[in-house]
C-alpha positions, 0 to 999 in steps of 0.5 A: 402875123407874118414877120417883116414888111414883105410878109406883113403886107396888109391893112384895112377896112374894106368898104367904099370911099367917097370920091376924093381929089388926086392930092388926097390919094397921094402924099405931097412928097410925090407931087414935089418929086421929079424924074430926069429925062435925057430927051431934048437936052435933058430935063426934069418932069414931075413924078406925080403931075396934077393931071396924073393925080386926078386921073389915078384918083378917079379910078381908085375912087370908082373902085371904092379904094381909100388913100394909103398914104396915111394908113397906119398898118401895112398895105399893098395895092396894085393899080393897072390902067390900060388905055383901052381895057378895063381898069383893075385894082388889087389890094392885099390887107392883113387882119389883126389875127394875121389873115391876109385878104385880097380885094380885087376890083375890075371896073367897066370903063377904060384905063385911059378914059372914064373908069366906069363902075364896078364890073366884078369884085373878088374878096378872099383870104389867101392861103399860107402857100400863096402868102409864101409865094407872094413874099418870095416874089416881093423879096426877089424882085425888091420891087419896093426898093425900085426908083419911084418912076422912070422917064418913059411915056407914050400915047397909048399903053398902060400904067402899072402902079404899086403902093405900099404902107408899112414900117418903112412908111409909104412906098410908091413905084410906077412904070409905063407899059413894062415888058419885064422887070420887078413891077411887071413881075409883081403885077402879073403875080397879083393878077394871077391871084384874082383868077381872072385872065386877060388877053391884053396884059400890056 
């Protein structure tokens, strides 16, 4: 077992989850949280609206993913929803013997519309070198210590969503179309582990 939260990343039972409502995928604390927006004289908007919860849940369910909010063991998951491109979900789990397994799923639909069905999936064990490199990225970016959300939205773009469970509980960070910063750096790192390439990595 790799020591520390950033090193012992992962849990889980692989398999396909039944469809769930948005509130089943995300804890109530996210639905009660808000982010402050300076526009229009300043106002608060929900971090996880009912619309977003249902939107994200449709894609996670189509990918066969389970909720992480009540997981007992450490897990890291990256969900990448581009408006006009295939949705991608990457999950990293650890086994009791310390092996780290990646499950990456690409759907046939579009991130801003219907998810479609599983188009391709990769399941493999990470090498020791890959674990060290990922651990370094998580540590240097401090991605799980970032604020959960920001007041930055648009009509078209992408949602980069990172969830984690571990000794410090459930963690959630999302960014809309990040051009740089911790969430993008970690997301790009995880995409690289899949072996898949994307021309439109927005």
